[in-house]
N, C-alpha and C positions, 0 to 999 in steps of 0.2 A: 627875248623869251623863246626857249626851244619848244618843240612839239610835245615833249614829255612833261614839261612843267605846266603846259596848258591844262592838263587834266586836273591839276590842283585847283583851278578856278571854276571847275564844273561842280560846285558844291552840292546843289540839290540832287544831281544825278549820282554823285559820289556817295551821298548818304543813302540813296535807294540801293545802290550796289552793295554797300555795307550791310544794309538791312537784309538783303537777299542772302549774303554770306552767313550772317548771324543766324537767320532762320534755318538755313540748310544745315549748319553745324549742330544747332539745337535739336533739330529733327533727327539727324543721323545719330546723335549721341543718346537719345532717349526713345528710339523707335520701339523698343521692347516693353516700355512702360505703358500700363493701361490708362492711368490718370495723368493727362497732360493739359489740364485746364489753365495752366499758366501760359500756354502758347498764345492765347488770344490777347491777354494783357501785354505780353511781350511784343506782339505785332503792332498793337496800338501805340505802345511807348516808342517803338522805332520810327513811327510816322511823325511824332511830335516835332523832332528837329527839322524834318523835311518841310513841315508847315511853317515853322518859325524862321528858318534860315533865309528864305527870300525876302522876308519882311524886315530883317535886321541889316541887310546889305543893300545899299543904294548904288553900288559900284556897277557901272556898265562895262561889260567885257566883250571883246571880239577875238575869238580864238581860231586856230587852224586856218589862217588865211581868210577869216571872216565866214568860214563855213558854220561856225557856232557863234551865236550872239545871245547875250542875256542882258536885258534891261530891267528896270524896276517894274515896268508894266507887265512884262512877261513873268517876273517873279510873283506878282499878284495873282496871275492866272494859276501858276504852279501851286501857290498856297491854297487857293480856293479848291483846286482839284484834289490836293492832298487831304484837305479837311473833309471833303466829301467822301474820299476813300476811307478816312478814319471812321466816319459814321457807318459806312458799309461794313467795316471790320467789327464794330461794336455790335451791330444788329445781326451779324452773321453767326454769332455764337449760339443763338437759339436754334438756328437751322443745323449747324454743324454737330450739335450735341443732342438733337431731338430726332424723333421718328418723323419721317416726312414722305414716305412712299405709300401709294395706294395699293401696291402689290407686295405685301410683306414688309414687316418693320425691320429697318436696318439703320446703321449709323455710319457717318463718314468721319468719325474722330481720327482714324488712322491717316486720313488724307488732309487733315486740317492744315498742316504746314504747307503742303503743296498748293492748297487754295490760296493762302496768303502770298506765297511766292509768285504764283501766276498773276495775281492781281497787281502786285508790286512791279512785275515785269511789264505789264501793260502800261502802268503809270510811268515807268522809265521810258518806254517808247513815246508816250505822249509828251514827256518833258523834252526829249530830243527833237520831236516834231515842232514843238513850240519855239525852241531856240535855234532852229535851222536858219542858215543864211544861204543855203545851196539846195537845189531841187533834189539831188540824190540823197543828201542828209535828211531832208524832209521825207522822202520816200522810205528811207531806212527806218526812221522813227515811226512812220505810219504802219509799216509791216511788223515792227517790234511790238506795237500795240495790238494789232489785229490778230496775229497767230495765237498768242496766249488766251485771247478772249474766246476763241473757238473752243479751247480746252475747258474753260470754266463754264461755257454754255452747256457742254456735254458732261459736266461734272457729276450729275446725277445719272450714273450709267445704268441704273436699274429701271429707268423710265424710257419708253420708246420715244416719247415726245421730246425728251432732252436730246437724244441722238439725232432725231429729225431736225430739230431746231439748229443744232450745231452744224449739220450737213448743209442746210440752207445758208447758214451764216458764212461758212468757209467758202462755199462755192460762189456766193455773191461777192464776198470780199476779194476772192481771187480774180473774178471777172472785172470788178471795178478797179482793182489795182492794175490789171492789164490795160484797161481803157485809159487810166490816168498816165501810166508809163508811156503809152503811145503818144498821148498829148505832150508829155515832157520831151519825148524824142523829136516831135515836130517843132517844139519851141527851140530845142537845141539846133535843129537844122536851119531855122530862120535866124537865130541870134548868134550862134557859135559859142555860147557860154551858158552855164546853168547857175551862176551866182546871181542872187536876187538883185543886187544893186546894178550889176552889169546888164542883166536882162532888162531891167527897167529903163536904163539909158538907151539901150539898143532899140527897144520898142518905141521909145519916145522919138527917136530919129526916123524909125520906119513908118510911123503913122503920122508924122508931122505934116505930110502933104495931103492927108485926108484919104489916101488910097491904101487901104489895109489889105495885105495879101491874104488870099483864102487859107494859106497854111496857118497863119496866125489865128484866124477865126476858129479853125478846126482845133488848134492847140488849146485855145481858151475853152472851147466847148467840151473837149475830152477831159481836160483837167478838172473843170467844174463838175462834169458828170461823175468822175471818180470820187470826188469828195461828197457829191450829192448822195451816193450810195452809203458812205460812212455816216452821214447825217440823217439818212432815211427820209430825204425830201422826195415829194412826188415829182416825177414818176419813177423814182429809184427806190421805192419803199416796200416792194412786194415781200421781201424777206422778214420784215419787222414783226408782224403779228405772230407768225408761227414761231419765230425765234424767241420772242418775249414770252409766249405761252409755254414753250418747251423748256426754257432755261429755268434753273432754280430761281426763286423769287428774289433772293439777295443779288444774284447775278443780273437779273432783269433790271433791278434798280440801278445797279452800276452802269449797265449798258445805256440806260435811258438818260443819265445825267452827266456822268464823268466823261465818257468818250465823246458825247455830243459837244460838251463844252470845249474840249481841246480842239476838235475838228472845226468848230464854228469860229473860234478866235484865230486859228491858223489861216482859215479861208479868208477872214476879214483882212488880216495882215497882207496876205499875198495879193488879194484883189486891189487893195489900196496902194500898196508900195511897189508891187511888181507890175500889175496890169493897170496901173492908174491911168496911163495914156489911152487905154481901151475902155474907159469907164462907160462910154455910150453903149458899147456892145454888151458888157456884162450887166449893165443895169437892165437891159431888156430881158436877159436870162433870169435875173432875180425877180423882176416883175412877174414873169410867168410862173416860176417855181414857187414863189411865196404865196401867190393867190391860190394855186392848185393845192399846195401842201395844207394850207389852213382850211380851205373850203372842203376838199375831198375828205381829209382826215376827220373833220367835224361830222360830216354826213355819215361816214362809216362808223364812227364812234356811237352814233345814235342807235345803231342796229345791234350792238354787241351785247351778249348775255354773259360772257366770261370776262371777269374783271381784269385779268392780265392782258387779254387782247384789247379790252377797252382802253387800258393805260398805254398800250402800244400805239393806238391811233391818236390818243391824247398827246403822246410824245412827238408824233409826226407833226401835229398841229403846233405844238410848242416849238419845234425846230423851225417851222415857218415864221413864228413870231420872233425867234432869236435872230433869224436872218433878215428880218424886217429892218433891223438897225443898220444893216450893210447898205441899204438903199441910199442912205444919206450921203452928203458930200463933205461933212465936217468930221475929220478923222477922230478928234478928241471926243466929240459927242457920241459918235457911232461906237467907238471902242468902249467908252464908259457905260453906255446903255447896254451893250452886249454883255459885258462882264457882270454888271449889276443884275441883269436878267438871269444869267447863268447861276449866280450866287443864290438868288431867291428861288430859282427853279430847283436847285439841289436840295435846299432845306424842305421845301414843300413836297417835292416828289419822293424824297427819301422817307419823309414822314408817312406818306401813303403806303409805300412799299414795306416799311417796317410793320405797319398794321396788317397789311395783306399777309406778310410772312407769319406773324404770330397767330393770326386767325387760321391760316392754312395748317399750322402745326396742331391746332386744337379742333380741326374740322376734317380730319382724315384726308388732307391734301386737296380739298375742294376749294375752288376759287371763283365760283359763279356769283354773279351779283345777287341772285335770289338767296344765297346763303347768308347775306347780310340783313335779311328781313328781320325786324325786331331786335337788332343788335343793341339798341339803346336800352331795352328792357333788362337785358342780362349783363351787358358790359358798357355802361353809360360813359365811362371815361374814355374808352377807346373810340366810341362813336363820336364823342365831342371832339377829340383830337383829329379824327379823320375829317370831320366837318370843317375844322379850321384849315387844314391842309388843302382840301378841295376848294374852299372859298378863295384861298390864295392862288391856286392854279387857275381858277376862273376869273380872277381879277376883281373880286368884290372888296370894296373899301371897308374898313381901314387896313386890311391885311397887306403884307408886303408885295404880293402879286399885283395889286392894283398899281403901285408905284413903278414896278418894273415894266409893266405894259405901257404906262404913261411915257416913260423915258424912251422906249423903243419907237413909239409913235412919234414922239418929238424928234428923235434922231432921223427917222424916215422923212418927216415933213421938212427937215432942213434942206432937202434936195431942192425944194421950191418949185418943182414942176407940177403940171396938172396930173401927170401920171402918178407921181408920188402921192399926191393928195388923194387920188382915186384908190390907190392901194391901201392907204391908211383907213379910208372909209370902209372898204371891203373888210379889212381886218377888224374894225370896230363892230361891224354887223356880225361877223363870225364870233366875236366875243360873247354876244348875246346867245348864240347857238351853243357855245361851249358851256355857258352858265347853265343852260337847260340840262345838258347831259350830265354835268357834274352834280346837279341837284337831284338827278334820278337816284344816285347812290345815297344821298342824304334822305331822300324820300323812303328808300328801302329800309334804312336804319331806324327812322323815327316814325314813319306812318304805316308802312306795309305790315299787315297782320299775318302771323303764321302760328300754327299749332305747335311747332317744334323749333323754336329759335335756338340759336347757338347757346349752349350752356355757359354759365358764368365761369371764368377762369382767371387766374392771377398771372400777370406777366412777370418774367424774370428781371433781374437787375439790369442786364445789358439792354434789353428791350426798353425798359423805362429810361435809361440814360440816353439811348438814341432818340427816343421820342422827346425827351426834355430838350436836347440840343436843337432838334429840328423845330420844335414848337416855339422855342425862344427866338429862333431866327425868323420864323413866320410872323411873330408878333412885333419884334423889335427892329428888324432890318428896314422896314418901311418907315417906321416912326423916327428912327435915328438918322437924320439927314447927313450926319458926318460920315456915314458909310459910303454914300454915293460921292460926297465931296472928296473923300480920300481916294476912291477909285479914279475919279476924274482927274485929280492931281497927279496920280501915278502914271497915267497914260499920256 
């Protein structure tokens, strides 16, 4: 097999490139037309084969000298992320065709194709990152995902907050990439190679005598810190709230679930399969970061009055719960629990952000929690769906979020150490705190009284479809045990 024919086996990535080309040609050919509402269905249809292709192929491939590898487990991750992106595309139509600015009404219909192409570009980078077998390919995929994200954060160019959020995002992403690249260079200096399998073998021989070189410790810390920024784990989280508030709500939803899912699974794979011989060291890092992320994010969420900033700290806390699965020592259980948690988190969080987006459209761009006072009186269906999603995020049974938290707790407890049990206990206590602040929004919708509640309005078809898909996931993914069994078998 030569290097050119290898590209034919990169089916998910090839489909994303084809989608980019088709959208570019369609946009170029119809740029002068006023009505292009067919662009949104076209973008959604182009994602369908990307979702299905990894599920239909169980072939494991290793290409370009094992720089690129694709397993069925990685294919499951790609399908989940592509499905989440499809929900983002569906619910973005309301924002792209509606008035959304506080300072003058305007539309972004002319930039609609650019929005889809930028999102697909980030997804392509995530796919490359997930399939990497070499640290430089991993870094290339990470940057391919990060740079277009800064563009979509600043997509609402008429709002100062959007530009500010994009500036903070790109500066933080650049700094974190530099830190990570320095860690990779230290790893190369110690091991003489950047292939995952070769690095794992070299590390195993270097740490076999129990004396780990300081260079390896620094390499691990710097690499972990770089991905910690991408996951917005504490103490690498300072950009998150401002970026989430400034970005368009649709983009905020994408940032909070899709990019986090890709980074979390990649970090899990590298820690287990590359730094496996240094598990004792990175377990200490995880203990500290997970506890800080869950606890500090929960405390700051209690103080928030703006809903998108509230969801930013909620996402930091959720990232801590996602990484809780990495504490375990059983690869199958940890990977299954992490993937299942990401799947449930996508449907629940995207349901919340879909409702935030449609309320924002009908509330002059306001997203304060107080704007939801009395929402049940005027828009009872939206209030009910928001309640279901928040209950799932909080882990209230019988919704899917409760089962996802149970499995990450179980995966962490598999470590069998006193420290692991202590971390699980702290996470359980923090779950009670998170229930309280999620219920504050429910209280605003059902109990708080206001003289001028948000007026009643009808949601468009795309919003209804996005909410239907997400709500079905929230209700059924926890009940249908076959979902977790299927994920568990795939990894």
